[in-house]
N, C-alpha and C positions, 0 to 999 in steps of 0.2 A: 504494500500500500504506500501511497505517496501523499505526504501532507502538503497542503497548499494554503497560503495565507494571501489575503486580498486587501489592499488599501484603496479606498475610493477617495480620490482627491480632486481631480479636475476633469473636464469633459471636452469632447470634440464632436463634430457633425460628420456623419457618413453621407456620401454623395447620394442625392435623391431623397433625403429625409427633410422634414420641415426644419427651417432655420430656428435655432435656439439661441437666445441671448446668453452671453458669457456668464451673467449673474445667475442664470438658471442651471448652470452645469456643475456637476459634481465630479471631482477627479477620482480616478480609479487606478490602483496599483496592485498587481498580482505578483506574489512571490511563491514559487514552488520550493519548499524547504526540505524537510526530512521525509524519509519513507522507510518502511520495513517490509520485507517479504518473508513470510514464514511458510515456505513450501519445501518439503523434503527434497524433491528432485528438481526443482527450479532454483537456480542459485539465489541465495538470500544475501542482502547487504543493507546495513543501516548507514545513513549519512545524507549529506546534501544531494540533491538531484544532479548537480554538476559532477558528482563523483561516480554516478551510475551510468556507465557508458552504453547500457542497453537502451536508454532513452536518447534518441538522436534528434527528435523534434518535439515541440510542444505547441499545440494550437489552443488558443483561448478565444471564445466567442460569447457574445451576449445577444439574446433574442427577446424581443418584446412579447408581451402577453398575447399579441395577435400573431406571433410567429415571424415577424420581420427581423431580419438580421441587422442589429444596431451597430455591432462592432465585431471584427474578427482579425486576428493576427497570428502568424506562425513564426516561431523561432527555430532556426536550424543550427544545431550544434556546430556543424562544419562551416557555417557561414557567419562569421563574427559581425557582419554588417546588419544582421537581423536582430541583434540584441546588444545591450551594454553588459549585463550579467545574465548568463543563461539561466532561465527559470524565474526571472523577475520581469514583470510587465507594468507599464503605466498607460492608462487610457482615460478617456473622459466620457461620461454618460449624462444625458438629460435625466431629470427626475422621472421616476416611473417604476414599473415592476418588470423584472427580467428573469430569464432562465440563463444561468451561466453554465457553459460547457467547457471543460478543460480536458484535453487529450494529450497524453504523453506516450510516445511510441517509437519503435525502432524504424530505421530508414537506411537503405543502402545508397551508396553514392550513385547519383544520376536518377534516382527515383523521386517522383513528386510527393509533396505532402498529402496527407489524407484529405479527401474531399468531404468536407463537413457542410451540410446544407440546412440542418435543423437540429433541435435537441433529440430528434428521433431518427435521423438519417446521416450515416457516414459510411465511407467505403474506401478501400485501397484500390478499387478499380481493376485494371488489368494487371496490376503488380502484385507480388506475393504479400499476403498479410504478415504483419510483424507483431512483436510483443507490444501489447497495448494496455495502457492504464487510463481509466476514465473517471470523471466526477461531473455530475450535474447538480445544480443547486439553485433554488429560488433566491433572487436578490432584489431588495426593495430600496430604491434611492428616494428619500423623502425630503432632503434638503442638501445644501452645498457643503455641509460639514463632512470632513474626512471619515470614512467608514472602514473598519477592519473586518475582513471576511476570512474564514478558514474553511477548508474542505479537505477531504481525503480521497485520493485517487486509488482505485482498485484494479488489479489486473483482471481482464475479462476474457482473455483468449485461452484456448486449449492448445497444448503443444504435443506434437507427435514426433518421435525420433525413430528412425529406421536404421538399425545397426546390422551390418552383415557379419556373419561369422566366418565367411570365406573371403579370399582376396579378390580384388577387382581384376578384370582381364584387360588385355591390350585394346580391345575394340569397344570397351565401355567408356562412354563420355559423360553421361548424365543419368540421373534417376528421376523418374516421374512418379509422383504419388497422386492417386486419384481418389477423392473422397465422394462417397455416394450421397452425402448430406452435408449440412452446414454451409458456410459461405465466407466471403471476404468483405461483406457489407454488414453493418451492425447498427443497433439502436443505442446511442450513448446513454439514454435514460435507463434502459433495462439491462444493457450489456449483452443482449442476445442478438443472434443473427437476424437480419431482415430478409434473407433468402435462405432456402433450405434445399437447394437443388444440387449442392456439391460443386466441386471444381477440381482442376488438376494443377499441380505445382511441379515444375521442372527445375531441378537444381544440379549444377555441374558437380562432377566427382572431383574432390580435392585430394584424395589419397593417391599415392604412387602405385604403380603396378604391383599386384600381388598382396597389397595391404587391405585390411578391412575398411569399410566406409561407413560414414554417418550422414544421414539426411534429415534435416530439421524442417518441419512445417508448422505453421500456426494457422488456426482457423477459429471462427466464431460459431457457436453451437445454437441450435434452436431452443434448447432447454439447458438447464444447469448440467445435467448428465445426459449423454446421448450415445447410443450404440450404432455403429455404421460399418459398412464394408469399405476396406481400403485396398486398392489395387496398386501394385508396385511394378513398374516396368523399368528395366535397364535399357537405355537407348544408346545407339551408336552415333557416329558423327553425322549421319543422314537423318537422325531422328527416328530410326526404325527400332522397334522393340526386339532385343536379343534375349531377354529374360522376362517372363511374365508370372507374377505371383498375385494371388487373391487371398486376402485375409478377411474372413467374415466375423461379424459380431465383435468389432473392436470397441472397447469401452473408452470413452473420452469424457472429460469433465473440465469445466472452466477453472482456470488457475491451477491446473494439474498437468503433468507430463506423462504420456503413455509411451513406453518404449517397445518397439517390435524388434526382436532379435532373431535372425535366421539366415539361411543361405540364400543369397541373391544371385550368385554367379554360377552356381552348380545347377546343371540341367536336370538333376534328379527330381522326380515328381513326388517323392515320399518324404521330403523334408518338411519341417514344421517351424512355425514362428512361436516364440515365447512372448507373451504379452505381460509387461510389468507396469504396475501403477502403484501409487502410494495411497490408493483409496479402495482397491480391490485386490483379492488374492491373485497370485500369479497362476496362469494356466497356459496350456499349449493348445494351439489350433492347427489342425492338419489341413493342408490344402493340396 
């Protein structure tokens, strides 16, 4: 979880909104301070958000009671021009009632920020989902006096790790994990997926020839706990499948990691995957 503090101090006008006199504006400053993650198999760390390298971007937005976006800004850890201190924000809001949305999430180089369109709609789009922390909160600005606001961001993704017990072959270039349910779009208010049709995630193989491989995927679930089929394909340089494995009844849960361990590069059809979680007993699934 990620602690957030907010100081409302001054205000500014968003293009297209009604002009507000400076005397009617209340300043806002948001500071993302400390967080703690207590999940056995997802790395835990206490300290300032700036020390947690898993959060590469933070998006802050305020929406009016009618759903209009009043203010939105994103800080990118890798782009110092987007912030003075990563995790601290200053903005200005007219007096009124708002829903505040704060997203802290992972982001690889060259990937765009999360597309956030409302307190109930956000998506990674065509890019892989990343580790995501979210908080939504009602905020009321009644005068121009500075206001302190605190909130807690919670991790809302489920994490799947596919670990091979055998070594990768020379023609293996990437691993594709296909989920039969869940999605890469989510509702920031509930933390649940807004689509439940599944998707595919293709990741390059980082290990050298003959070594085992690990493939990590994140996804948003339709419910807090969800069981689905995961199909794993090893792809060659042309994107053709050279190994195809289907694992049924894979248990996933928000803020938890499920590890599938098995043979990916062996052509034997009698191999099995071991499913490990920190919330269910271990068991083997034959495919």
